[in-house]
Structures are given as C-alpha cells and as structure tokens.
N, CA, C and O atoms as a Tripos MOL2 file, in Angstrom:
@<TRIPOS>MOLECULE
protein
  300   299    75     0     0
PROTEIN
NO_CHARGES

@<TRIPOS>ATOM
      1 N         -10.5070   15.1050  -14.3400 N.3       1 MET1
      2 CA         -9.4880   14.5830  -13.3990 C.3       1 MET1
      3 C          -8.1360   13.1160  -13.3700 C.2       1 MET1
      4 O          -8.3870   11.9630  -13.0220 O.2       1 MET1
      5 N          -7.2600   13.4490  -13.6710 N.am      2 CYS2
      6 CA         -6.9860   11.7340  -14.2720 C.3       2 CYS2
      7 C          -6.3760   11.8350  -12.4420 C.2       2 CYS2
      8 O          -6.5300   12.7070  -11.5870 O.2       2 CYS2
      9 N          -5.3730    9.9580  -12.4210 N.am      3 TYR3
     10 CA         -5.4600    9.9460  -11.4450 C.3       3 TYR3
     11 C          -4.3760    8.6840  -10.9690 C.2       3 TYR3
     12 O          -4.6280    7.5120  -11.2510 O.2       3 TYR3
     13 N          -3.3410    9.0200  -10.3340 N.am      4 LYS4
     14 CA         -2.6320    8.2310  -10.9410 C.3       4 LYS4
     15 C          -2.9020    6.8360   -9.4390 C.2       4 LYS4
     16 O          -3.1220    7.4570   -8.3990 O.2       4 LYS4
     17 N          -2.9120    5.8470   -9.2840 N.am      5 VAL5
     18 CA         -2.4450    4.2950   -8.2410 C.3       5 VAL5
     19 C          -1.1560    4.6190   -7.9260 C.2       5 VAL5
     20 O          -0.1980    4.8050   -8.6760 O.2       5 VAL5
     21 N          -1.2560    4.6780   -6.4410 N.am      6 VAL6
     22 CA         -0.0020    4.0060   -6.4840 C.3       6 VAL6
     23 C          -0.0160    3.5120   -5.1070 C.2       6 VAL6
     24 O          -0.2620    4.1000   -4.0540 O.2       6 VAL6
     25 N           0.3170    2.2420   -5.3640 N.am      7 GLU7
     26 CA          0.1590    0.7950   -3.7770 C.3       7 GLU7
     27 C           1.5760    0.6160   -2.5800 C.2       7 GLU7
     28 O           2.6810    0.0760   -2.5220 O.2       7 GLU7
     29 N           0.7290    1.4040   -1.8080 N.am      8 ARG8
     30 CA          2.0350    1.6100   -0.6370 C.3       8 ARG8
     31 C           2.2840    0.3300    0.2080 C.2       8 ARG8
     32 O           1.3600   -0.4820    0.2520 O.2       8 ARG8
     33 N           3.7400   -0.0100    1.0630 N.am      9 TYR9
     34 CA          3.4810   -0.9620    1.7580 C.3       9 TYR9
     35 C           3.0110    0.1410    3.5500 C.2       9 TYR9
     36 O           3.4980    1.1230    4.1090 O.2       9 TYR9
     37 N           1.8730   -0.7800    3.8100 N.am     10 SER10
     38 CA          1.1660    0.2800    5.3410 C.3      10 SER10
     39 C           2.2790    0.6070    6.2470 C.2      10 SER10
     40 O           2.4210    1.8290    6.2740 O.2      10 SER10
     41 N           3.2480   -0.0930    7.1090 N.am     11 VAL11
     42 CA          3.7710    0.7080    8.0250 C.3      11 VAL11
     43 C           4.9780    1.2340    7.4520 C.2      11 VAL11
     44 O           5.3290    2.3300    7.8880 O.2      11 VAL11
     45 N           5.8570    0.5690    6.3670 N.am     12 CYS12
     46 CA          6.9240    1.8470    6.0210 C.3      12 CYS12
     47 C           6.8490    2.2370    5.1380 C.2      12 CYS12
     48 O           7.8030    2.7130    4.5210 O.2      12 CYS12
     49 N           5.1350    2.1650    4.5450 N.am     13 LYS13
     50 CA          4.9790    3.5150    3.6850 C.3      13 LYS13
     51 C           6.0670    3.5870    1.8750 C.2      13 LYS13
     52 O           6.2510    4.4910    1.0600 O.2      13 LYS13
     53 N           6.5660    2.0060    1.9650 N.am     14 CYS14
     54 CA          7.5500    2.0610    0.9490 C.3      14 CYS14
     55 C           6.6990    1.8740   -0.7110 C.2      14 CYS14
     56 O           5.9960    0.8640   -0.7680 O.2      14 CYS14
     57 N           6.7170    2.4620   -1.5710 N.am     15 VAL15
     58 CA          6.6160    2.2360   -2.5240 C.3      15 VAL15
     59 C           6.1030    0.1650   -3.5090 C.2      15 VAL15
     60 O           6.9570   -0.3690   -4.2180 O.2      15 VAL15
     61 N           4.7950   -0.4830   -3.2880 N.am     16 TYR16
     62 CA          4.6750   -1.6960   -3.4560 C.3      16 TYR16
     63 C           4.6000   -1.6250   -4.8180 C.2      16 TYR16
     64 O           5.3160   -2.5240   -5.2590 O.2      16 TYR16
     65 N           3.8960   -0.7690   -6.0520 N.am     17 PHE17
     66 CA          3.6680   -1.0840   -6.9240 C.3      17 PHE17
     67 C           2.7910    0.1550   -7.8350 C.2      17 PHE17
     68 O           1.6710    0.5410   -7.5010 O.2      17 PHE17
     69 N           3.6570    0.7530   -9.2150 N.am     18 GLN18
     70 CA          3.0060    2.5680   -9.4320 C.3      18 GLN18
     71 C           2.0110    1.7850  -10.5690 C.2      18 GLN18
     72 O           2.5150    1.0770  -11.4410 O.2      18 GLN18
     73 N           0.6530    1.9750  -10.4700 N.am     19 HIS19
     74 CA         -0.1040    1.9910  -11.9200 C.3      19 HIS19
     75 C           0.0930    2.9440  -12.7130 C.2      19 HIS19
     76 O           0.5540    3.9670  -12.2070 O.2      19 HIS19
     77 N          -0.1850    2.9400  -14.2190 N.am     20 SER20
     78 CA          0.1450    4.4090  -14.8900 C.3      20 SER20
     79 C          -1.2450    5.0500  -15.0140 C.2      20 SER20
     80 O          -2.4060    4.6760  -14.8460 O.2      20 SER20
     81 N          -0.6660    6.0950  -15.3530 N.am     21 ILE21
     82 CA         -1.9750    7.1150  -15.2340 C.3      21 ILE21
     83 C          -2.9560    7.4890  -15.9720 C.2      21 ILE21
     84 O          -2.6290    8.2150  -16.9100 O.2      21 ILE21
     85 N          -4.3620    7.1710  -15.8420 N.am     22 ASP22
     86 CA         -5.9020    7.0220  -16.2570 C.3      22 ASP22
     87 C          -6.1630    8.4590  -16.4210 C.2      22 ASP22
     88 O          -6.7340    9.3150  -15.7460 O.2      22 ASP22
     89 N          -5.5170    8.4300  -17.6060 N.am     23 PRO23
     90 CA         -6.1510   10.0930  -18.0240 C.3      23 PRO23
     91 C          -7.7410   10.4240  -18.7520 C.2      23 PRO23
     92 O          -8.5800    9.7810  -19.3820 O.2      23 PRO23
     93 N          -7.5450   12.0730  -18.1550 N.am     24 CYS24
     94 CA         -8.6930   12.3090  -18.1500 C.3      24 CYS24
     95 C          -8.9510   13.7550  -19.8280 C.2      24 CYS24
     96 O          -7.9890   14.4620  -20.1270 O.2      24 CYS24
     97 N          -9.9880   13.8530  -20.4310 N.am     25 SER25
     98 CA        -10.0730   14.5030  -21.3540 C.3      25 SER25
     99 C          -8.5260   15.5910  -21.1420 C.2      25 SER25
    100 O          -7.7370   15.8220  -22.0590 O.2      25 SER25
    101 N          -8.4010   16.1150  -19.7460 N.am     26 ALA26
    102 CA         -7.3350   17.3140  -20.2540 C.3      26 ALA26
    103 C          -6.1950   17.0210  -20.2050 C.2      26 ALA26
    104 O          -5.4550   17.9690  -20.4660 O.2      26 ALA26
    105 N          -5.4530   15.6310  -19.8650 N.am     27 TYR27
    106 CA         -4.4010   15.2740  -20.3960 C.3      27 TYR27
    107 C          -3.7220   15.7480  -20.6670 C.2      27 TYR27
    108 O          -3.8450   15.9940  -21.8670 O.2      27 TYR27
    109 N          -2.3450   16.3870  -20.0070 N.am     28 GLY28
    110 CA         -1.6240   17.1260  -21.1700 C.3      28 GLY28
    111 C          -1.7270   18.5680  -21.9040 C.2      28 GLY28
    112 O          -1.4860   18.9430  -23.0520 O.2      28 GLY28
    113 N          -2.1550   19.1570  -20.8250 N.am     29 GLN29
    114 CA         -2.6920   20.3240  -20.9520 C.3      29 GLN29
    115 C          -2.1950   21.7270  -19.8700 C.2      29 GLN29
    116 O          -2.4420   21.5930  -18.6710 O.2      29 GLN29
    117 N          -1.7390   22.5890  -20.1820 N.am     30 ARG30
    118 CA         -0.6530   23.5630  -19.0390 C.3      30 ARG30
    119 C          -2.2390   23.2490  -17.6500 C.2      30 ARG30
    120 O          -3.4410   22.9920  -17.7080 O.2      30 ARG30
    121 N          -1.0570   23.5190  -16.4500 N.am     31 GLY31
    122 CA         -1.9580   23.5370  -15.4410 C.3      31 GLY31
    123 C          -3.1650   22.0520  -14.7980 C.2      31 GLY31
    124 O          -3.9200   21.9150  -13.8350 O.2      31 GLY31
    125 N          -2.8180   21.3400  -15.7890 N.am     32 HIS32
    126 CA         -3.1870   20.4850  -15.1640 C.3      32 HIS32
    127 C          -3.0600   19.5680  -14.2350 C.2      32 HIS32
    128 O          -1.9980   19.0140  -14.5210 O.2      32 HIS32
    129 N          -3.4950   19.0630  -13.2890 N.am     33 SER33
    130 CA         -2.7680   18.4960  -12.6200 C.3      33 SER33
    131 C          -3.0540   16.8050  -12.5620 C.2      33 SER33
    132 O          -4.2210   16.4840  -12.7840 O.2      33 SER33
    133 N          -2.2000   15.8350  -12.3150 N.am     34 ILE34
    134 CA         -2.7780   14.6320  -11.8160 C.3      34 ILE34
    135 C          -2.9440   14.3250  -10.0140 C.2      34 ILE34
    136 O          -2.3590   14.9740   -9.1470 O.2      34 ILE34
    137 N          -3.5300   13.6130   -9.8670 N.am     35 GLN35
    138 CA         -3.8620   13.9620   -8.4530 C.3      35 GLN35
    139 C          -3.4460   11.4570   -8.0300 C.2      35 GLN35
    140 O          -3.4800   10.4820   -8.7800 O.2      35 GLN35
    141 N          -3.1720   11.6100   -6.6630 N.am     36 GLU36
    142 CA         -2.7230   10.2130   -6.5710 C.3      36 GLU36
    143 C          -3.5900    9.5680   -5.9540 C.2      36 GLU36
    144 O          -4.5850   10.1080   -5.4720 O.2      36 GLU36
    145 N          -3.4480    8.8470   -5.9080 N.am     37 LYS37
    146 CA         -4.8450    7.6340   -5.0170 C.3      37 LYS37
    147 C          -3.7240    6.5480   -4.2920 C.2      37 LYS37
    148 O          -3.2720    5.5410   -4.8370 O.2      37 LYS37
    149 N          -3.4760    6.9330   -3.2110 N.am     38 THR38
    150 CA         -2.5270    5.8940   -2.3860 C.3      38 THR38
    151 C          -3.6820    4.6950   -1.8310 C.2      38 THR38
    152 O          -4.7760    4.7520   -1.2700 O.2      38 THR38
    153 N          -2.9200    3.7630   -2.2460 N.am     39 VAL39
    154 CA         -3.7040    2.1720   -2.0420 C.3      39 VAL39
    155 C          -2.9560    1.3370   -1.2270 C.2      39 VAL39
    156 O          -2.2200    0.5170   -1.7770 O.2      39 VAL39
    157 N          -3.0380    1.4230    0.6750 N.am     40 LEU40
    158 CA         -1.9880    0.5390    1.6100 C.3      40 LEU40
    159 C          -1.8940   -1.5410    1.1540 C.2      40 LEU40
    160 O          -2.8550   -2.2140    0.7800 O.2      40 LEU40
    161 N          -1.4940   -1.6810    1.2130 N.am     41 VAL41
    162 CA         -0.6780   -3.4490    1.2900 C.3      41 VAL41
    163 C           0.1770   -3.7150    2.0330 C.2      41 VAL41
    164 O           1.1940   -3.0310    2.1500 O.2      41 VAL41
    165 N          -0.0860   -4.8530    2.7410 N.am     42 GLY42
    166 CA          1.1190   -5.7120    3.3150 C.3      42 GLY42
    167 C           1.4590   -5.4410    4.7410 C.2      42 GLY42
    168 O           0.7690   -5.8610    5.6700 O.2      42 GLY42
    169 N           2.4730   -4.7730    4.8820 N.am     43 TYR43
    170 CA          2.9730   -4.5450    6.4040 C.3      43 TYR43
    171 C           3.8770   -3.6660    6.0310 C.2      43 TYR43
    172 O           3.5240   -2.5930    5.5420 O.2      43 TYR43
    173 N           5.0780   -3.9620    6.1920 N.am     44 ALA44
    174 CA          6.4670   -3.3370    6.0590 C.3      44 ALA44
    175 C           7.4540   -4.2130    4.3030 C.2      44 ALA44
    176 O           7.2560   -5.2880    3.7360 O.2      44 ALA44
    177 N           8.0550   -3.5260    4.1330 N.am     45 CYS45
    178 CA          8.9020   -3.4170    2.5040 C.3      45 CYS45
    179 C           9.8650   -4.9320    2.8110 C.2      45 CYS45
    180 O           8.9470   -5.5940    3.2960 O.2      45 CYS45
    181 N          10.7710   -5.6370    2.8340 N.am     46 ALA46
    182 CA         11.4750   -6.6850    2.6170 C.3      46 ALA46
    183 C          12.3410   -5.4800    3.7330 C.2      46 ALA46
    184 O          12.2140   -5.5410    4.9550 O.2      46 ALA46
    185 N          13.1520   -4.4940    3.0680 N.am     47 ARG47
    186 CA         14.1460   -3.9040    3.1940 C.3      47 ARG47
    187 C          13.6990   -3.3660    4.7630 C.2      47 ARG47
    188 O          14.6110   -3.3700    5.5900 O.2      47 ARG47
    189 N          12.2530   -2.8700    5.2470 N.am     48 HIS48
    190 CA         12.0960   -2.6980    6.5010 C.3      48 HIS48
    191 C          11.8930   -3.9360    6.8320 C.2      48 HIS48
    192 O          13.0050   -4.2000    7.2900 O.2      48 HIS48
    193 N          11.4830   -4.5780    6.9010 N.am     49 SER49
    194 CA         10.2700   -5.3020    8.0880 C.3      49 SER49
    195 C          11.7750   -6.4890    8.7500 C.2      49 SER49
    196 O          11.7410   -6.8990    9.9100 O.2      49 SER49
    197 N          12.9960   -6.8810    7.7510 N.am     50 ALA50
    198 CA         13.7980   -7.1230    8.6150 C.3      50 ALA50
    199 C          14.8710   -6.3850    9.3090 C.2      50 ALA50
    200 O          15.9450   -6.8790    9.6510 O.2      50 ALA50
    201 N          14.4500   -5.0020    9.5150 N.am     51 HIS51
    202 CA         15.6130   -4.1340   10.4700 C.3      51 HIS51
    203 C          14.5150   -3.4030   12.0320 C.2      51 HIS51
    204 O          14.7450   -2.8870   13.1260 O.2      51 HIS51
    205 N          13.4400   -3.7530   11.2940 N.am     52 SER52
    206 CA         12.3180   -2.7760   11.6950 C.3      52 SER52
    207 C          11.5320   -3.8380   13.4690 C.2      52 SER52
    208 O          10.5530   -4.5580   13.2680 O.2      52 SER52
    209 N          12.0390   -3.7590   14.7520 N.am     53 SER53
    210 CA         11.4380   -4.8830   14.8830 C.3      53 SER53
    211 C           9.9670   -4.1540   15.6660 C.2      53 SER53
    212 O           9.5430   -3.0580   16.0330 O.2      53 SER53
    213 N           9.5430   -5.7020   15.6100 N.am     54 PRO54
    214 CA          8.0600   -6.4040   15.7520 C.3      54 PRO54
    215 C           7.3620   -5.6230   16.5700 C.2      54 PRO54
    216 O           7.9840   -4.9380   17.3820 O.2      54 PRO54
    217 N           6.1770   -5.5770   16.5280 N.am     55 THR55
    218 CA          5.1270   -5.5800   17.1340 C.3      55 THR55
    219 C           4.2840   -6.6550   18.2430 C.2      55 THR55
    220 O           3.3770   -6.5070   19.0610 O.2      55 THR55
    221 N           5.0460   -7.6860   17.8170 N.am     56 SER56
    222 CA          5.4950   -8.7210   18.5360 C.3      56 SER56
    223 C           6.0250   -9.2520   19.4100 C.2      56 SER56
    224 O           5.9140  -10.4750   19.3160 O.2      56 SER56
    225 N           6.6420   -8.8840   20.3650 N.am     57 PRO57
    226 CA          8.0940   -9.6980   21.2540 C.3      57 PRO57
    227 C           8.0830  -11.2270   21.0790 C.2      57 PRO57
    228 O           9.0960  -11.9170   20.9670 O.2      57 PRO57
    229 N           6.3120  -11.8470   21.0640 N.am     58 THR58
    230 CA          6.7890  -12.5800   21.1630 C.3      58 THR58
    231 C           7.3640  -14.1870   20.3120 C.2      58 THR58
    232 O           8.1310  -15.1460   20.3990 O.2      58 THR58
    233 N           6.1180  -13.4220   19.3500 N.am     59 THR59
    234 CA          6.2570  -14.6850   17.4580 C.3      59 THR59
    235 C           7.5230  -14.0330   16.7020 C.2      59 THR59
    236 O           7.8400  -14.6890   15.7100 O.2      59 THR59
    237 N           8.5630  -12.5490   17.0090 N.am     60 GLY60
    238 CA          8.8640  -11.7500   16.1850 C.3      60 GLY60
    239 C           8.6210  -11.4850   14.5920 C.2      60 GLY60
    240 O           9.4730  -11.2620   13.7320 O.2      60 GLY60
    241 N           7.0080  -11.5870   14.4360 N.am     61 ARG61
    242 CA          6.1510  -11.9400   13.3790 C.3      61 ARG61
    243 C           4.7950   -9.8010   13.9710 C.2      61 ARG61
    244 O           4.3820   -9.4120   15.0640 O.2      61 ARG61
    245 N           4.6560   -9.0920   12.3420 N.am     62 TRP62
    246 CA          3.7450   -8.8080   12.3030 C.3      62 TRP62
    247 C           2.7210   -9.3270   12.3300 C.2      62 TRP62
    248 O           2.4660  -10.1770   11.4770 O.2      62 TRP62
    249 N           1.8720   -9.0210   13.2330 N.am     63 PRO63
    250 CA          0.4470   -9.4990   13.4030 C.3      63 PRO63
    251 C          -0.8560   -9.6540   12.5830 C.2      63 PRO63
    252 O          -1.3650   -8.5680   12.3050 O.2      63 PRO63
    253 N          -1.6280  -10.9210   12.0540 N.am     64 ASP64
    254 CA         -1.7640  -10.6260   11.2880 C.3      64 ASP64
    255 C          -2.7280   -9.8810   11.1410 C.2      64 ASP64
    256 O          -3.3370   -9.9700   12.2070 O.2      64 ASP64
    257 N          -3.4570   -8.9410   10.2470 N.am     65 SER65
    258 CA         -4.5830   -8.1010    9.7090 C.3      65 SER65
    259 C          -5.6830   -8.6550    9.8520 C.2      65 SER65
    260 O          -6.6520   -7.9180   10.0390 O.2      65 SER65
    261 N          -5.9350  -10.5060    9.8000 N.am     66 GLY66
    262 CA         -7.2500  -10.2870    9.7590 C.3      66 GLY66
    263 C          -8.1860  -10.8070    8.4920 C.2      66 GLY66
    264 O          -9.0300  -11.6960    8.3770 O.2      66 GLY66
    265 N          -7.3860   -9.4030    7.2240 N.am     67 TYR67
    266 CA         -7.9010  -10.0600    5.7700 C.3      67 TYR67
    267 C          -8.0360  -11.0330    5.1380 C.2      67 TYR67
    268 O          -9.0660  -11.2680    4.5060 O.2      67 TYR67
    269 N          -6.7650  -11.9990    5.1850 N.am     68 SER68
    270 CA         -5.9630  -12.8080    4.5190 C.3      68 SER68
    271 C          -6.2910  -13.9620    5.3230 C.2      68 SER68
    272 O          -6.0980  -14.9130    4.5650 O.2      68 SER68
    273 N          -6.6920  -14.4190    6.4760 N.am     69 SER69
    274 CA         -6.4790  -15.3830    7.7100 C.3      69 SER69
    275 C          -7.0020  -16.7400    6.8980 C.2      69 SER69
    276 O          -7.4390  -16.8820    5.7560 O.2      69 SER69
    277 N          -6.8340  -17.4090    7.6770 N.am     70 SER70
    278 CA         -7.8250  -18.9240    7.2290 C.3      70 SER70
    279 C          -7.9460  -19.0680    8.0590 C.2      70 SER70
    280 O          -7.1400  -19.9690    8.2880 O.2      70 SER70
    281 N          -8.9470  -18.6260    9.8690 N.am     71 LYS71
    282 CA        -10.0660  -18.4040   10.6800 C.3      71 LYS71
    283 C         -10.8520  -18.4230   10.2240 C.2      71 LYS71
    284 O         -10.6910  -18.3250    9.0080 O.2      71 LYS71
    285 N         -12.1840  -18.5400   10.6550 N.am     72 GLY72
    286 CA        -13.0960  -18.8900    9.8070 C.3      72 GLY72
    287 C         -13.6950  -17.6210   11.0280 C.2      72 GLY72
    288 O         -13.3160  -17.2530   12.1400 O.2      72 GLY72
    289 N         -14.7190  -17.2790   10.1730 N.am     73 SER73
    290 CA        -16.1680  -16.1380   10.4980 C.3      73 SER73
    291 C         -16.9460  -16.5660   11.7660 C.2      73 SER73
    292 O         -17.1080  -15.9300   12.8080 O.2      73 SER73
    293 N         -17.3430  -17.6690   11.4620 N.am     74 GLY74
    294 CA        -18.4520  -18.4720   12.2340 C.3      74 GLY74
    295 C         -19.8440  -18.4490   11.5440 C.2      74 GLY74
    296 O         -20.9210  -18.7080   12.0810 O.2      74 GLY74
    297 N         -19.5730  -18.0130    9.9850 N.am     75 ARG75
    298 CA        -20.6390  -17.5600    9.8870 C.3      75 ARG75
    299 C         -21.5250  -18.1770    8.6800 C.2      75 ARG75
    300 O         -22.6700  -17.7700    8.4850 O.2      75 ARG75
@<TRIPOS>BOND
     1     1     2 1
     2     2     3 1
     3     3     4 2
     4     3     5 am
     5     5     6 1
     6     6     7 1
     7     7     8 2
     8     7     9 am
     9     9    10 1
    10    10    11 1
    11    11    12 2
    12    11    13 am
    13    13    14 1
    14    14    15 1
    15    15    16 2
    16    15    17 am
    17    17    18 1
    18    18    19 1
    19    19    20 2
    20    19    21 am
    21    21    22 1
    22    22    23 1
    23    23    24 2
    24    23    25 am
    25    25    26 1
    26    26    27 1
    27    27    28 2
    28    27    29 am
    29    29    30 1
    30    30    31 1
    31    31    32 2
    32    31    33 am
    33    33    34 1
    34    34    35 1
    35    35    36 2
    36    35    37 am
    37    37    38 1
    38    38    39 1
    39    39    40 2
    40    39    41 am
    41    41    42 1
    42    42    43 1
    43    43    44 2
    44    43    45 am
    45    45    46 1
    46    46    47 1
    47    47    48 2
    48    47    49 am
    49    49    50 1
    50    50    51 1
    51    51    52 2
    52    51    53 am
    53    53    54 1
    54    54    55 1
    55    55    56 2
    56    55    57 am
    57    57    58 1
    58    58    59 1
    59    59    60 2
    60    59    61 am
    61    61    62 1
    62    62    63 1
    63    63    64 2
    64    63    65 am
    65    65    66 1
    66    66    67 1
    67    67    68 2
    68    67    69 am
    69    69    70 1
    70    70    71 1
    71    71    72 2
    72    71    73 am
    73    73    74 1
    74    74    75 1
    75    75    76 2
    76    75    77 am
    77    77    78 1
    78    78    79 1
    79    79    80 2
    80    79    81 am
    81    81    82 1
    82    82    83 1
    83    83    84 2
    84    83    85 am
    85    85    86 1
    86    86    87 1
    87    87    88 2
    88    87    89 am
    89    89    90 1
    90    90    91 1
    91    91    92 2
    92    91    93 am
    93    93    94 1
    94    94    95 1
    95    95    96 2
    96    95    97 am
    97    97    98 1
    98    98    99 1
    99    99   100 2
   100    99   101 am
   101   101   102 1
   102   102   103 1
   103   103   104 2
   104   103   105 am
   105   105   106 1
   106   106   107 1
   107   107   108 2
   108   107   109 am
   109   109   110 1
   110   110   111 1
   111   111   112 2
   112   111   113 am
   113   113   114 1
   114   114   115 1
   115   115   116 2
   116   115   117 am
   117   117   118 1
   118   118   119 1
   119   119   120 2
   120   119   121 am
   121   121   122 1
   122   122   123 1
   123   123   124 2
   124   123   125 am
   125   125   126 1
   126   126   127 1
   127   127   128 2
   128   127   129 am
   129   129   130 1
   130   130   131 1
   131   131   132 2
   132   131   133 am
   133   133   134 1
   134   134   135 1
   135   135   136 2
   136   135   137 am
   137   137   138 1
   138   138   139 1
   139   139   140 2
   140   139   141 am
   141   141   142 1
   142   142   143 1
   143   143   144 2
   144   143   145 am
   145   145   146 1
   146   146   147 1
   147   147   148 2
   148   147   149 am
   149   149   150 1
   150   150   151 1
   151   151   152 2
   152   151   153 am
   153   153   154 1
   154   154   155 1
   155   155   156 2
   156   155   157 am
   157   157   158 1
   158   158   159 1
   159   159   160 2
   160   159   161 am
   161   161   162 1
   162   162   163 1
   163   163   164 2
   164   163   165 am
   165   165   166 1
   166   166   167 1
   167   167   168 2
   168   167   169 am
   169   169   170 1
   170   170   171 1
   171   171   172 2
   172   171   173 am
   173   173   174 1
   174   174   175 1
   175   175   176 2
   176   175   177 am
   177   177   178 1
   178   178   179 1
   179   179   180 2
   180   179   181 am
   181   181   182 1
   182   182   183 1
   183   183   184 2
   184   183   185 am
   185   185   186 1
   186   186   187 1
   187   187   188 2
   188   187   189 am
   189   189   190 1
   190   190   191 1
   191   191   192 2
   192   191   193 am
   193   193   194 1
   194   194   195 1
   195   195   196 2
   196   195   197 am
   197   197   198 1
   198   198   199 1
   199   199   200 2
   200   199   201 am
   201   201   202 1
   202   202   203 1
   203   203   204 2
   204   203   205 am
   205   205   206 1
   206   206   207 1
   207   207   208 2
   208   207   209 am
   209   209   210 1
   210   210   211 1
   211   211   212 2
   212   211   213 am
   213   213   214 1
   214   214   215 1
   215   215   216 2
   216   215   217 am
   217   217   218 1
   218   218   219 1
   219   219   220 2
   220   219   221 am
   221   221   222 1
   222   222   223 1
   223   223   224 2
   224   223   225 am
   225   225   226 1
   226   226   227 1
   227   227   228 2
   228   227   229 am
   229   229   230 1
   230   230   231 1
   231   231   232 2
   232   231   233 am
   233   233   234 1
   234   234   235 1
   235   235   236 2
   236   235   237 am
   237   237   238 1
   238   238   239 1
   239   239   240 2
   240   239   241 am
   241   241   242 1
   242   242   243 1
   243   243   244 2
   244   243   245 am
   245   245   246 1
   246   246   247 1
   247   247   248 2
   248   247   249 am
   249   249   250 1
   250   250   251 1
   251   251   252 2
   252   251   253 am
   253   253   254 1
   254   254   255 1
   255   255   256 2
   256   255   257 am
   257   257   258 1
   258   258   259 1
   259   259   260 2
   260   259   261 am
   261   261   262 1
   262   262   263 1
   263   263   264 2
   264   263   265 am
   265   265   266 1
   266   266   267 1
   267   267   268 2
   268   267   269 am
   269   269   270 1
   270   270   271 1
   271   271   272 2
   272   271   273 am
   273   273   274 1
   274   274   275 1
   275   275   276 2
   276   275   277 am
   277   277   278 1
   278   278   279 1
   279   279   280 2
   280   279   281 am
   281   281   282 1
   282   282   283 1
   283   283   284 2
   284   283   285 am
   285   285   286 1
   286   286   287 1
   287   287   288 2
   288   287   289 am
   289   289   290 1
   290   290   291 1
   291   291   292 2
   292   291   293 am
   293   293   294 1
   294   294   295 1
   295   295   296 2
   296   295   297 am
   297   297   298 1
   298   298   299 1
   299   299   300 2
@<TRIPOS>SUBSTRUCTURE
     1 MET1         2 RESIDUE 1 A MET
     2 CYS2         6 RESIDUE 1 A CYS
     3 TYR3        10 RESIDUE 1 A TYR
     4 LYS4        14 RESIDUE 1 A LYS
     5 VAL5        18 RESIDUE 1 A VAL
     6 VAL6        22 RESIDUE 1 A VAL
     7 GLU7        26 RESIDUE 1 A GLU
     8 ARG8        30 RESIDUE 1 A ARG
     9 TYR9        34 RESIDUE 1 A TYR
    10 SER10       38 RESIDUE 1 A SER
    11 VAL11       42 RESIDUE 1 A VAL
    12 CYS12       46 RESIDUE 1 A CYS
    13 LYS13       50 RESIDUE 1 A LYS
    14 CYS14       54 RESIDUE 1 A CYS
    15 VAL15       58 RESIDUE 1 A VAL
    16 TYR16       62 RESIDUE 1 A TYR
    17 PHE17       66 RESIDUE 1 A PHE
    18 GLN18       70 RESIDUE 1 A GLN
    19 HIS19       74 RESIDUE 1 A HIS
    20 SER20       78 RESIDUE 1 A SER
    21 ILE21       82 RESIDUE 1 A ILE
    22 ASP22       86 RESIDUE 1 A ASP
    23 PRO23       90 RESIDUE 1 A PRO
    24 CYS24       94 RESIDUE 1 A CYS
    25 SER25       98 RESIDUE 1 A SER
    26 ALA26      102 RESIDUE 1 A ALA
    27 TYR27      106 RESIDUE 1 A TYR
    28 GLY28      110 RESIDUE 1 A GLY
    29 GLN29      114 RESIDUE 1 A GLN
    30 ARG30      118 RESIDUE 1 A ARG
    31 GLY31      122 RESIDUE 1 A GLY
    32 HIS32      126 RESIDUE 1 A HIS
    33 SER33      130 RESIDUE 1 A SER
    34 ILE34      134 RESIDUE 1 A ILE
    35 GLN35      138 RESIDUE 1 A GLN
    36 GLU36      142 RESIDUE 1 A GLU
    37 LYS37      146 RESIDUE 1 A LYS
    38 THR38      150 RESIDUE 1 A THR
    39 VAL39      154 RESIDUE 1 A VAL
    40 LEU40      158 RESIDUE 1 A LEU
    41 VAL41      162 RESIDUE 1 A VAL
    42 GLY42      166 RESIDUE 1 A GLY
    43 TYR43      170 RESIDUE 1 A TYR
    44 ALA44      174 RESIDUE 1 A ALA
    45 CYS45      178 RESIDUE 1 A CYS
    46 ALA46      182 RESIDUE 1 A ALA
    47 ARG47      186 RESIDUE 1 A ARG
    48 HIS48      190 RESIDUE 1 A HIS
    49 SER49      194 RESIDUE 1 A SER
    50 ALA50      198 RESIDUE 1 A ALA
    51 HIS51      202 RESIDUE 1 A HIS
    52 SER52      206 RESIDUE 1 A SER
    53 SER53      210 RESIDUE 1 A SER
    54 PRO54      214 RESIDUE 1 A PRO
    55 THR55      218 RESIDUE 1 A THR
    56 SER56      222 RESIDUE 1 A SER
    57 PRO57      226 RESIDUE 1 A PRO
    58 THR58      230 RESIDUE 1 A THR
    59 THR59      234 RESIDUE 1 A THR
    60 GLY60      238 RESIDUE 1 A GLY
    61 ARG61      242 RESIDUE 1 A ARG
    62 TRP62      246 RESIDUE 1 A TRP
    63 PRO63      250 RESIDUE 1 A PRO
    64 ASP64      254 RESIDUE 1 A ASP
    65 SER65      258 RESIDUE 1 A SER
    66 GLY66      262 RESIDUE 1 A GLY
    67 TYR67      266 RESIDUE 1 A TYR
    68 SER68      270 RESIDUE 1 A SER
    69 SER69      274 RESIDUE 1 A SER
    70 SER70      278 RESIDUE 1 A SER
    71 LYS71      282 RESIDUE 1 A LYS
    72 GLY72      286 RESIDUE 1 A GLY
    73 SER73      290 RESIDUE 1 A SER
    74 GLY74      294 RESIDUE 1 A GLY
    75 ARG75      298 RESIDUE 1 A ARG
C-alpha cells in the first residue's frame, strides 16, 4: 500500500506540508489506491489564526500545547 503523509494545522485543518508519495510495488497499477496519513502540527495557519477568536480571551493567544514548552517537568 502506498502512503502519502500530509501535515495539517490542528485547528483549521489547512495543509502545512505535503510529502511525496512513498510508493509500493503496486504503485501505478489499475485499482491501486494511495492512503493519506495526516500529522497534526501547530494550531492554525496565519490566515485563520488572525481571524478566529482565540480560546483564551485574556491573552489573545492560543494556549501552549506543552510539547515545546520551556517549563521543566520536575524530573
């Protein structure tokens, strides 16, 4: 089975980046399909983050997911 990885913003689902197809031996044959795998990145694209209301009205920004936060985990 062929796979195509597509990176999308997690809030608006706009495409961030499309990777090339990882072909299998059946690539290009009749009836063969390509399965799309989605990886969520960031929050929203520049177009949608500027026009949509943030989830935190006090800061005016999207909350931190914690994945790249500089706060230590205490371990």
